[in-house]
N, C-alpha and C positions, 0 to 999 in steps of 0.2 A: 561482423557483428554477431554476437552469440545470443541465441534465443532459447530460453529454458521454459518449459511448460510443466506445471505441477499437476499430477494426475494420480488419484488413488487407483491401485491396480485393478479393482473390480468395477471401476467406472469406465468401461469400454465405450459406453454410449456417449459420454461427454467427450472423450478423446476423438471419437469418430466425427462428432459435430464440429469439434475444434479444427480438424484438418480440412473441413469444407470451407472454412473462412480464412485459413492461414496457409496459402500455397507456397510454403517455404520449408527449408530444412530446419529442424529444431531438435534439441535434446529434451529428454523427459526426466524430470525429477520425481521419483516415486513418492507419493504423499506419505508422510509419517503419521502413523496412527498412535493415539494416546488416549488415556481415559478421559482427559479433558480435550475436546476437539480443537478449541482455540490454540492450545499449546501445540498440538500436532501440526496445525496449520502454520504457526509461527516458525517452528523448527524446520518445516518443509521449505519455507521461504528462505531461511538462512542457509540451508544446504544448497538450494538452487543458486543463490547469489554467489556463494563460494565456488560452486562448480563452474559457473559461467565465467567468473573472473580468473580462476586458477588454471582452467584448461587452455586458455588462450592468452595472448599478450594484449588483448583489448582493454581499453580504459573503462568500458561500460558493458553492462549486460542487461538485456530486457527479460524480465521475469513475469510470466503470465500464469493466471489460473485457467483451468480448462473450460470454464464457462464464459470466457472472454472472446468475443468475436471482433475481428478487424472490420471496421466500418468505413475505411477510406482505401484508396488505391495504395497498394504495397510500395510502389515507387515513391509516393509522397511520404509515406512513413519513413522509408530509408533516408530520404533527404532531411527529414526532421531530426532523425536520430543522429545523422552525421553532423548536423549543426550543433546539437546538444553536446556531442562528444568533444567539441572544441573547448567546452567549459567544465570538463570533468573534475578539475581541481577546485571548482567553486561550489559544487553541490554534492550531497550524498545520494539523494534520490529525487527523481522527477516522477510525479504521479500523474497518470492519465485518467481523465474522466472520473474523478472521485464524486462522492455525494456529501450532502450536509445533513446531519441529524437534526432536523428542525423541530424536534419534539420538546425542546428545552426553552428556557427563558432567554436564550441567546439566538435570536432569529437571524436568518441569512442576510437581512437588510443591514445588520450592524457590522458585517465583516469589513475589515480594512484591507484593501487590495493594493499591493505595491508591485509594479511591473519591474522585473529584473532583466527580461529579454523581451523581444517583440511578441513572443508567444509563450512567455513563462512569467508567473507571478509568485510572490510570497503572500500568504494570507494570515492575518491576525484578527482575532484569536483563531487558532486552527484546531482547538480541542474538540470541536464537533464534526470535524471532517472524518469521513470513513471511506474505505475502499483501497485495496492494494491488489486488485485484479490485473493491473498492468502498470509496472514500475520499471523505470530505467535507473539502475544502480551504478554508482561510480566506485572505482577501486579505492577512493579515499574513505569509503564507508567501512572497509574491512575491519579496522581496529575496533569499531563499536559493536560489531556483530557478536563477539564473544560476550560482551556485557548483556546484550539482549538475550542471548542463548542461556546464560546463567540465570537471568531473571525469569525466563519462561520455565525452565526446569524447576526452579525453586518455588515460584509463585503460581504455577499452574495455568491460570486462565487469561493472561494478558494478551489480547489479540494483537497481531503484528501491525495492523493499521492504526490502532490506538497508540502503539509505541512510536510509530512514525510521527504522529501528530501531537504527541504529548511528551512530557518529560518526567512525569511522576504518577504514581497511584497513591491515593489517600482515601482512607475509609470515611473521611469527612466530606469528600467530594463525590458522592455516589451518583449525582446527576450526570456528570461527564461519562460515567461508565454504565449508566442505566441499561442501555441496550445489550451490551456484552454480558452483563450479569444475568439479564433476562434470558439471553440465548444459552448461557451456561446451564441454567436450570432446565430449560427446554431439552437440552442435549442429554441430560441425565434424569429426566422425569421418570423413566422406566427402569432406573437402576437404584441400587441401594447405596450409591456413592455419597458419602458425606463430604461436602465441599466447604472447607473453612474459608472465611474471608481472609485474604492475605494481608500481612502487615504492610505498613507504609513503605514505599520504595521510591527512590529517585534514580533516573538514568540519564545518560548523555543524549540530548535530543539531536537527531540528524538535521542537517541543513536540507530542508524540504521545499522544493518548488512544485508548482502545479502548472501543467501545460494547459493553455487556454484553447488550443485547437481540439476539436472533437476528433477522436482517433478510434476508440473502441466502444463496443456496446455489450453490456452484460446480458447474457442469454437467460431468459426465464427458465429455471430448472429446479429440480429437487435438491435441497440442501442437505448434505450429510451432517451439518452442525445442528440445525433446528428441526430436521425431519419434516420440513414444510417446503412448499413451492415458493421460490423467490420470484415475485412478479415485478419486473423492472420497468420503470417508466420510459417512454420513448425519448423524452427531453427532460434532462435534469435541470431544475431551477438554478443550481449552483453554476453550471456551465454557462447558462444564459447570462448570469451576472458577470462572470469572468470575461466572457466574450465582449460584453458591453462596457467593460471597465475603461475609464477615460484617462487613466494615469499616463504620465509622460514616459515614453520609452527611454531607458537609460542606455546610451550608446556604448559606454564602457563600464564594465562591472567595477565597483569600488574595491579597493585592495582589501578592506576589512572583511569581505566575504570569505576570504581564505582563512580567517582566524576562527578557531573553534574554542568555545569555553566549555571546559570539562567539569561536569558535576559528578563527584564521587558518590558511589553507593553508600 
């Protein structure tokens, strides 16, 4: 199994803290700097995914951000990832311990949870989900990375987690993107950078599953994006909801999960 951690070269403090919680060998993807921090973050993730999948013959790669602490026994994590690897043809990405942006008119109580594995679900609607600090990417996702990369370069500020959980940006749907737009201006509040609102765009949505087992915990730390301290909750209400989901476990994945509908830009 390949593990890639994204780390900005001057954040030795975060890398040191990371090694205290991850007693394993891993590769480092140097964080890509960009005038729009979200763009640099997204390009860093894409580079890390490609590195992990191209350097080995593995079907999957675990991509981590350097403020992500392992919160379970490592052997348990390995068993979990080995199980998921058996389904690499059925998902693009499995997200661990995401959050829900509950500041909108779409509260967490209205989420529809469909169980695809005993410890994995699909969530609808997922447009308010955020977090890509710990993701297991399948090699079947490689074809769509170029599409994401082109969108990031051309449209500047689309965060990678919003691309995982959405399929379009529209200036008429500012609510979905409220937080990232706010962070964008926080990131540039001390600069003279004029940031235009990007035109509408549609991309191919990945097949995204969410692991219902608690695996990692985000460390409260200084954010290079917002220039503020990220204070992370001990228990995320989204994970509580997913753990308590009563949906029936699907013993065999339906064949149609292997079919992807492509939306052209």
